[in-house]
KENUZA-42482 format. One line per field, with one value per residue (C-alpha): residue number from 0; residue in three letters; x, y, z. Coordinates in nm, 3 decimals. Last residue first. Layout:
<rs>
k NUM/... .
r ALA/... .
px X/... .
py Y/... .
pz Z/... .
</rs>
This chain:
<rs>
k 313/312/311/310/309/308/307/306/305/304/303/302/301/300/299/298/297/296/295/294/293/292/291/290/289/288/287/286/285/284/283/282/281/280/279/278/277/276/275/274/273/272/271/270/269/268/267/266/265/264/263/262/261/260/259/258/257/256/255/254/253/252/251/250/249/248/247/246/245/244/243/242/241/240/239/238/237/236/235/234/233/232/231/230/229/228/227/226/225/224/223/222/221/220/219/218/217/216/215/214/213/212/211/210/209/208/207/206/205/204/203/202/201/200/199/198/197/196/195/194/193/192/191/190/189/188/187/186/185/184/183/182/181/180/179/178/177/176/175/174/173/172/171/170/169/168/167/166/165/164/163/162/161/160/159/158/157/156/155/154/153/152/151/150/149/148/147/146/145/144/143/142/141/140/139/138/137/136/135/134/133/132/131/130/129/128/127/126/125/124/123/122/121/120/119/118/117/116/115/114/113/112/111/110/109/108/107/106/105/104/103/102/101/100/99/98/97/96/95/94/93/92/91/90/89/88/87/86/85/84/83/82/81/80/79/78/77/76/75/74/73/72/71/70/69/68/67/66/65/64/63/62/61/60/59/58/57/56/55/54/53/52/51/50/49/48/47/46/45/44/43/42/41/40/39/38/37/36/35/34/33/32/31/30/29/28/27/26/25/24/23/22/21/20/19/18/17/16/15/14/13/12/11/10/9/8/7/6/5/4/3/2/1/0 .
r UNK/UNK/UNK/UNK/UNK/UNK/UNK/UNK/UNK/UNK/UNK/UNK/UNK/UNK/UNK/UNK/UNK/UNK/UNK/UNK/UNK/UNK/UNK/UNK/UNK/UNK/UNK/UNK/UNK/UNK/UNK/UNK/UNK/UNK/UNK/UNK/UNK/UNK/UNK/UNK/UNK/UNK/UNK/UNK/UNK/UNK/UNK/UNK/UNK/UNK/UNK/UNK/UNK/UNK/UNK/UNK/UNK/UNK/UNK/UNK/UNK/UNK/UNK/UNK/UNK/UNK/UNK/UNK/UNK/UNK/UNK/UNK/UNK/UNK/UNK/UNK/UNK/UNK/UNK/UNK/UNK/UNK/UNK/UNK/UNK/UNK/UNK/UNK/UNK/UNK/UNK/UNK/UNK/UNK/UNK/UNK/UNK/UNK/UNK/UNK/UNK/UNK/UNK/UNK/UNK/UNK/UNK/UNK/UNK/UNK/UNK/UNK/UNK/UNK/UNK/UNK/UNK/UNK/UNK/UNK/UNK/UNK/UNK/UNK/UNK/UNK/UNK/UNK/UNK/UNK/UNK/UNK/UNK/UNK/UNK/UNK/UNK/UNK/UNK/UNK/UNK/UNK/UNK/UNK/UNK/UNK/UNK/UNK/UNK/UNK/UNK/UNK/UNK/UNK/UNK/UNK/UNK/UNK/UNK/UNK/UNK/UNK/UNK/UNK/UNK/UNK/UNK/UNK/UNK/UNK/UNK/UNK/UNK/UNK/UNK/UNK/UNK/UNK/UNK/UNK/UNK/UNK/UNK/UNK/UNK/UNK/UNK/UNK/UNK/UNK/UNK/UNK/UNK/UNK/UNK/UNK/UNK/UNK/UNK/UNK/UNK/UNK/UNK/UNK/UNK/UNK/UNK/UNK/UNK/UNK/UNK/UNK/UNK/UNK/UNK/UNK/UNK/UNK/UNK/UNK/UNK/UNK/UNK/UNK/UNK/UNK/UNK/UNK/UNK/UNK/UNK/UNK/UNK/UNK/UNK/UNK/UNK/UNK/UNK/UNK/UNK/UNK/UNK/UNK/UNK/UNK/UNK/UNK/UNK/UNK/UNK/UNK/UNK/UNK/UNK/UNK/UNK/UNK/UNK/UNK/UNK/UNK/UNK/UNK/UNK/UNK/UNK/UNK/UNK/UNK/UNK/UNK/UNK/UNK/UNK/UNK/UNK/UNK/UNK/UNK/UNK/UNK/UNK/UNK/UNK/UNK/UNK/UNK/UNK/UNK/UNK/UNK/UNK/UNK/UNK/UNK/UNK/UNK/UNK/UNK/UNK/UNK/UNK/UNK/UNK/UNK/UNK/UNK/UNK/UNK/UNK/UNK/UNK/UNK .
px 1.402/1.144/0.865/0.921/0.904/0.591/0.417/0.513/0.381/0.057/0.008/0.080/-0.190/-0.443/-0.367/-0.366/-0.685/-0.878/-0.797/-0.847/-1.206/-1.297/-1.145/-0.835/-0.679/-0.715/-0.771/-0.476/-0.698/-0.886/-0.851/-1.010/-0.854/-0.984/-1.241/-0.951/-0.979/-0.818/-0.540/-0.453/-0.418/-0.185/0.032/0.037/0.203/0.054/0.200/0.144/-0.101/0.137/-0.148/-0.289/-0.292/-0.023/0.199/0.501/0.312/0.134/0.240/0.361/0.002/-0.175/-0.515/-0.463/-0.676/-0.561/-0.706/-0.624/-0.249/-0.083/-0.340/-0.085/-0.247/-0.261/0.106/0.217/-0.001/0.174/0.516/0.427/0.294/0.608/0.486/0.654/0.641/0.270/0.306/0.127/-0.237/-0.139/-0.357/-0.263/-0.474/-0.293/-0.240/-0.084/0.281/0.391/0.746/0.613/0.487/0.820/1.018/0.780/0.784/0.633/0.938/0.950/1.088/1.102/1.476/1.530/1.249/0.872/0.707/0.568/0.207/0.157/-0.135/-0.101/-0.398/-0.413/-0.107/0.053/0.399/0.493/0.373/0.586/0.885/0.834/0.873/0.612/0.432/0.089/-0.174/-0.469/-0.340/-0.075/0.217/0.423/0.740/0.954/0.999/1.243/1.188/0.814/0.605/0.245/0.037/-0.336/-0.579/-0.932/-1.265/-1.375/-1.400/-1.030/-0.973/-1.007/-0.705/-0.496/-0.560/-0.476/-0.153/-0.043/-0.115/0.053/0.358/0.352/0.500/0.403/0.065/-0.020/-0.386/-0.496/-0.855/-1.109/-1.366/-1.302/-1.594/-1.603/-1.851/-2.106/-2.128/-2.186/-2.443/-2.642/-2.652/-2.934/-2.833/-3.025/-2.713/-2.730/-2.745/-2.428/-2.227/-2.318/-2.232/-1.883/-1.802/-1.947/-1.777/-1.805/-1.436/-1.331/-1.576/-1.474/-1.107/-1.165/-1.368/-1.104/-0.834/-1.053/-1.128/-0.757/-0.673/-0.931/-0.803/-0.441/-0.515/-0.412/-0.167/0.061/0.127/0.465/0.767/1.126/1.362/1.643/1.985/2.171/2.252/1.884/1.790/2.040/1.897/1.539/1.579/1.208/0.969/0.977/0.842/0.524/0.210/0.058/0.081/0.458/0.659/1.011/1.167/1.425/1.504/1.712/1.959/1.697/1.919/2.103/1.770/1.659/1.976/1.965/1.616/1.268/1.071/0.772/0.392/0.348/0.220/0.432/0.486/0.808/0.973/1.204/1.159/1.337/1.600/1.314/1.275/1.475/1.421/1.049/1.010/1.213/0.997/0.696/0.485/0.109/0.033/0.206/0.028/0.262/0.205/0.349/0.363/0.193/0.038/-0.297/-0.135/-0.003/-0.345/-0.519/-0.271/-0.326/-0.698/-0.749/-0.716/-0.424/-0.320/0.039/0.336/0.290/0.588/0.637/0.791/0.856 .
py 2.737/2.697/2.857/2.621/2.315/2.444/2.511/2.166/2.001/2.198/2.089/1.728/1.732/1.884/1.638/1.328/1.442/1.504/1.166/1.003/1.126/1.006/0.668/0.478/0.374/0.009/0.034/-0.169/-0.375/-0.600/-0.972/-1.211/-1.557/-1.885/-1.913/-1.973/-1.919/-1.575/-1.690/-1.999/-1.799/-1.566/-1.858/-1.990/-1.682/-1.384/-1.408/-1.050/-0.868/-0.663/-0.558/-0.210/0.131/0.051/0.301/0.071/-0.231/-0.472/-0.840/-0.847/-0.805/-0.560/-0.565/-0.924/-1.088/-1.446/-1.770/-2.085/-2.054/-2.372/-2.576/-2.732/-2.567/-2.231/-2.278/-2.334/-2.044/-1.810/-1.930/-1.862/-1.520/-1.401/-1.108/-0.771/-0.728/-0.651/-0.355/-0.287/-0.403/-0.764/-0.971/-1.331/-1.594/-1.856/-2.222/-2.213/-2.229/-1.973/-2.009/-2.189/-1.857/-1.678/-1.964/-1.985/-1.613/-1.300/-1.073/-1.095/-0.739/-0.610/-0.546/-0.414/-0.174/-0.175/-0.004/-0.222/-0.278/-0.657/-0.821/-1.162/-1.365/-1.652/-1.523/-1.688/-1.837/-1.656/-1.330/-1.403/-1.467/-1.131/-0.967/-0.773/-0.446/-0.544/-0.299/-0.291/-0.137/0.050/-0.025/0.234/0.212/0.096/0.156/0.040/-0.336/-0.295/-0.568/-0.554/-0.816/-0.746/-0.962/-0.954/-0.855/-0.662/-0.318/-0.229/-0.353/-0.007/0.108/-0.181/-0.084/0.283/0.187/-0.047/0.213/0.512/0.318/-0.006/-0.261/-0.624/-0.661/-0.997/-1.063/-1.303/-1.427/-1.424/-1.221/-1.225/-1.458/-1.740/-1.825/-2.090/-2.068/-2.436/-2.447/-2.169/-2.240/-2.065/-2.098/-1.892/-1.777/-1.434/-1.617/-1.806/-1.498/-1.321/-1.634/-1.661/-1.295/-1.295/-1.611/-1.480/-1.490/-1.366/-1.075/-0.984/-0.985/-0.777/-0.519/-0.504/-0.430/-0.173/0.010/0.028/0.154/0.430/0.537/0.546/0.741/1.096/1.029/0.858/1.198/1.219/1.449/1.411/1.702/1.769/1.845/1.647/1.368/1.375/1.308/1.024/0.854/0.907/0.749/0.793/0.521/0.352/0.660/0.508/0.678/0.884/1.216/1.209/1.527/1.595/1.907/2.180/2.105/2.369/2.146/1.884/1.710/1.522/1.418/1.274/1.067/0.957/0.822/0.958/0.654/0.723/0.747/0.659/0.975/1.279/1.640/1.818/2.118/2.405/2.356/2.459/2.185/1.933/2.001/1.733/1.460/1.530/1.520/1.197/1.037/1.128/1.436/1.389/1.504/1.838/2.055/2.349/2.513/2.855/2.953/3.241/3.064/3.065/2.872/2.615/2.565/2.544/2.286/2.052/2.124/2.002/1.635/1.487/1.415/1.306/1.503/1.821/2.057/2.339/2.684/2.851 .
pz 0.304/0.578/0.377/0.085/0.311/0.483/0.152/0.027/0.344/0.316/-0.045/0.048/0.314/0.072/-0.206/0.014/0.190/-0.132/-0.288/0.053/0.067/-0.281/-0.196/-0.309/0.024/-0.066/-0.442/-0.570/-0.805/-0.558/-0.492/-0.243/-0.221/-0.080/-0.358/-0.596/-0.971/-0.983/-0.752/-0.956/-1.276/-1.089/-0.979/-1.340/-1.484/-1.666/-2.015/-2.123/-1.900/-1.688/-1.466/-1.479/-1.310/-1.050/-1.237/-1.242/-1.373/-1.145/-1.154/-0.792/-0.684/-0.454/-0.286/-0.179/0.089/0.145/0.280/0.476/0.418/0.549/0.356/0.117/-0.186/-0.009/0.079/-0.279/-0.391/-0.147/-0.260/-0.624/-0.531/-0.353/-0.145/-0.093/-0.471/-0.454/-0.222/0.106/0.115/0.175/0.409/0.490/0.671/0.873/0.961/1.303/1.415/1.160/1.026/0.717/0.582/0.621/0.467/0.170/0.103/0.252/0.263/-0.116/-0.137/0.222/0.257/-0.095/-0.018/-0.065/0.231/0.509/0.614/0.596/0.776/0.941/1.063/1.312/1.495/1.797/1.736/1.416/1.573/1.879/1.651/1.482/1.819/2.013/2.072/2.200/2.076/2.317/2.643/2.448/2.217/2.029/2.239/1.947/1.577/1.308/1.305/1.345/1.502/1.619/1.799/1.809/2.005/1.870/2.023/1.715/1.876/1.865/1.510/1.358/1.560/1.429/1.068/1.132/1.309/1.032/0.766/0.931/1.038/1.233/0.995/1.042/1.207/1.362/1.431/1.702/1.673/1.956/1.769/1.395/1.340/1.085/0.812/0.715/0.337/0.255/0.536/0.373/0.000/-0.188/-0.554/-0.812/-1.001/-0.837/-0.504/-0.595/-0.689/-0.365/-0.167/-0.320/-0.269/0.083/0.210/0.568/0.662/0.316/0.317/0.671/0.571/0.259/0.452/0.725/0.470/0.294/0.618/0.701/0.353/0.372/0.713/0.596/0.279/0.363/0.644/0.393/0.232/0.058/0.052/-0.068/0.006/-0.241/-0.094/-0.359/-0.112/-0.016/-0.378/-0.396/-0.089/-0.207/-0.548/-0.611/-0.728/-0.386/-0.208/-0.070/0.065/-0.213/-0.390/-0.429/-0.381/-0.506/-0.356/-0.412/-0.774/-0.952/-1.135/-1.213/-1.469/-1.194/-1.043/-1.377/-1.408/-1.043/-1.102/-1.045/-1.153/-1.372/-1.366/-0.998/-0.830/-0.910/-0.809/-0.913/-0.753/-0.841/-1.214/-1.534/-1.512/-1.540/-1.910/-2.092/-1.831/-1.814/-2.191/-2.206/-1.937/-2.146/-2.087/-2.113/-1.760/-1.802/-1.548/-1.491/-1.152/-1.073/-0.704/-0.526/-0.227/-0.407/-0.692/-0.442/-0.285/-0.622/-0.754/-0.460/-0.430/-0.789/-0.680/-0.867/-1.226/-1.279/-1.419/-1.215/-1.243/-0.993/-1.047/-0.715 .
</rs>
């Protein structure tokens, strides 16, 4: 098959497909117009987050057999329309689930122990111990919303921390065990000290964490979002940090990211964002949960094998 790469990836992805006898065209500089005008030549296309694969592009891909995304989510592909056209959509959430889980725990531990604040203070010659007295995870109840690859990996890493894990997934059941308690959203509202979001971005999950959601919790809570920025309403989060309902937040993703996740939409960043960057109750990172050297290789190699299998089965 003839396969178009429009985003850079670990070399193992291209190498594996070349070794399987396929042609790989690496056209990273192509614009959306270039892709639209030339996609008819290709049997498959491999993307990350450079563009959205819309109905219009799919219609021009007369020979497309598959669309593959080197990452976890598929929100930049019109999956329903692609399936209608007989085009398979592939991704590799298995590749970065462990990295994301480690990052989420790292952010939470840093927040609980004031590590970012204390590190800055020591560098400024301040030695403040009582002011940086932290909290322990042990004994806390953590609510996980979304129990796919990411939610499961996060919960598995929590096994040795002495926490109670409640997990809710609207579309899955029978995944609980002697540690993971499969439960309802209402039970998470009633019991959780910490809530961690692990859902894809869909019309259903956009702004799922909003004022109503946050005020549904019985306790004051900590929020972790390593899913997608637009799953959380930043203004509502800030409102609840100011009121004390949200004690702290770990945000690897922001609703102000551009399509590619490579930068923020810098023009006229709103007041809620300005609040976040000045708050010691918030830890921020630039969409790098799951962004490790190891995950880069694993995503590419897993996706290559999925593509090979899909081609073989045709």
